[in-house]
C-alpha positions, 0 to 999 in steps of 0.5 A: 067472450074469450078468443078463439085460438085456432091450430097452427101450422108449423114448419122446422127443419129438426137437423143441425147443419149439413152439406148437400148436393145433387149427384145426378145419381138418379136413385130418388127417381126410382119409385117404390111401391110396398107390396104389403100394403092394400090399395087403401092405407088407412092413416094410422098406417100412413106413417109406415106407408110413407117411410116405406115408399118414395112416391111423387105425390103431384099437386093440382099445379104440378099436373097442369105444368107438366101437361103444359110442358110435354103436351101429354094427358094427366093420365098418361104421366099420373097414376090415381087408384080410381079413374081421374077426374080432377077430384082428388076425395072420393066418398065410398060405403055410404059416406063411411069412407072418405078416400084422398086418390092423390095422383103420383107420378108414373112409373117404367118398369124398371120403377124409374120415373116415366121421365127419367132417361139419363136424367130428368127430361121436365127438370124445369118443371119438375114437382115440389115433391122432386124439389124436396128430395133427399128432404122429407116431412113428417107429419104430427099433432101436437097436444095443443092441436097443431100440426108439426111438420118436421123436415129431416133427411135420407142420409143415404142419399150420396149427395148428403154431405156434399156442396154447400150448407142447405138453407134451412129457410128456404127448405122450410118455405117450399115445404110450408107452399108444398102443404099450402097447395096441397090444402088448396087441392083438397080442402075445398073438395071436402067441404063441398061433400060434407056440406051436401051430407055426403060425408058421415059424421064418423067416417074412416080416412085412407089414402090410395096406393096408385099403379101398385097394379092395373086399375079395377074398371069397376072402380 
């Protein structure tokens, strides 16, 4: 019997040597929620959605660390489309819709992060997504099934070109850790739902856009 080759996850910085030093300007602490997208974003629009938004996605570890540091309940500092119950995966319409309701950081009325006040108030436990900025990840699937996580950067960030040359290996390690944590958050929930027969074989997958409007009590 021949060997089975499983898909790999490959993380790679796709830029030449650049310098970066945070200027503490707070530009990355403003959250954009593009209004042209519905509450449920289908996978085929996800790349465009990510390019037009800069929401701070939170892992379960992020949520736990921030709650411990601030003494706040998760619902006080994070947004989800549905009421948060610890489960990031929702199934609707008889299993035909699988919805990834990933928590994001709440914003104030001026779009700044709820913890931004002349600087970050939770800097020591800031989410990995915050630590990543101004670098961003574009995910694609190779012809052999491998997942490619290509790291680029936001050229409009005023810190680009200043300071020391970025250590690409450390950056790749951070992205790999973030991807692994997100996988650990989601995969067991999906597997349980599939094992129970709750998910249809032809189900569509959607990401939510939390915080664009007040929660609907019927959701």
